[in-house]
C-alpha positions as CSV (number, residue, x, y, z in Angstrom):
1,M,-89.8,-35.0,-140.2
2,P,-91.9,-36.6,-137.4
3,V,-95.5,-35.5,-137.1
4,S,-95.0,-34.2,-133.5
5,R,-92.3,-31.8,-134.7
6,K,-94.2,-30.8,-137.8
7,Y,-97.0,-29.2,-135.8
8,T,-94.9,-27.8,-133.0
9,A,-94.5,-24.5,-134.9
10,Y,-98.3,-24.0,-135.0
11,R,-98.7,-24.7,-131.3
12,K,-95.9,-22.3,-130.5
13,A,-97.6,-19.7,-132.7
14,L,-100.7,-20.1,-130.6
15,E,-98.6,-19.6,-127.5
16,Q,-97.3,-16.3,-129.0
17,L,-100.9,-15.2,-129.3
18,K,-101.4,-16.1,-125.5
19,L,-103.5,-19.1,-126.4
20,R,-103.3,-22.7,-125.3
21,Q,-104.0,-25.4,-127.7
22,L,-106.5,-28.0,-126.3
23,D,-107.5,-30.2,-129.2
24,V,-107.0,-30.5,-132.9
25,F,-109.7,-32.1,-135.0
26,R,-108.5,-33.1,-138.4
27,Y,-111.2,-33.5,-141.1
28,K,-110.9,-34.5,-144.7
29,D,-110.6,-30.9,-146.0
30,H,-109.8,-28.8,-142.9
31,D,-108.7,-28.7,-139.3
32,E,-110.5,-27.3,-136.3
33,I,-108.6,-26.2,-133.2
34,R,-109.9,-25.8,-129.7
35,V,-108.0,-23.1,-127.8
36,L,-108.1,-21.6,-124.3
37,T,-107.9,-17.8,-124.2
38,P,-106.2,-15.8,-121.4
39,D,-109.7,-15.1,-119.9
40,N,-110.4,-18.9,-119.7
41,K,-112.8,-19.1,-122.6
42,V,-112.7,-22.1,-124.9
43,V,-112.9,-21.2,-128.6
44,L,-113.3,-23.5,-131.5
45,I,-111.5,-22.2,-134.6
46,K,-112.3,-23.7,-138.0
47,L,-109.4,-23.3,-140.4
48,P,-110.0,-23.1,-144.1
49,R,-107.7,-26.0,-144.7
50,H,-105.2,-28.2,-142.9
51,R,-102.6,-26.4,-140.8
52,D,-99.7,-28.0,-142.7
53,E,-101.1,-26.5,-145.9
54,M,-100.7,-23.0,-144.4
55,T,-97.6,-21.0,-143.5
56,V,-97.2,-20.2,-139.8
57,E,-97.8,-16.5,-140.5
58,E,-101.0,-17.2,-142.5
59,F,-102.1,-19.5,-139.6
60,M,-101.5,-16.8,-137.0
61,E,-103.4,-14.2,-139.0
62,Y,-106.4,-16.5,-139.5
63,V,-106.5,-17.3,-135.8
64,R,-106.3,-13.6,-134.9
65,K,-109.2,-12.8,-137.3
66,S,-111.3,-15.7,-136.0
67,L,-110.8,-14.5,-132.4
68,E,-111.8,-11.0,-133.2
69,E,-115.0,-12.2,-135.0
70,S,-115.9,-14.5,-132.1
71,G,-115.8,-11.9,-129.5
């Protein structure tokens, strides 16, 4: 499976949460995603591990929790 298709599900999951993915920073042990919220705030979400090591549902739940904690 090409890399671009592999991560499309995660981008679409963000769109379902009314977020726009700006950047993804991939580190040795985790990913960080920069998203634009509906009220035009940019939020950096640090995931506990790489996106492809999480289910899409788990990813969405973690993003929701991170946004609630950030404000």
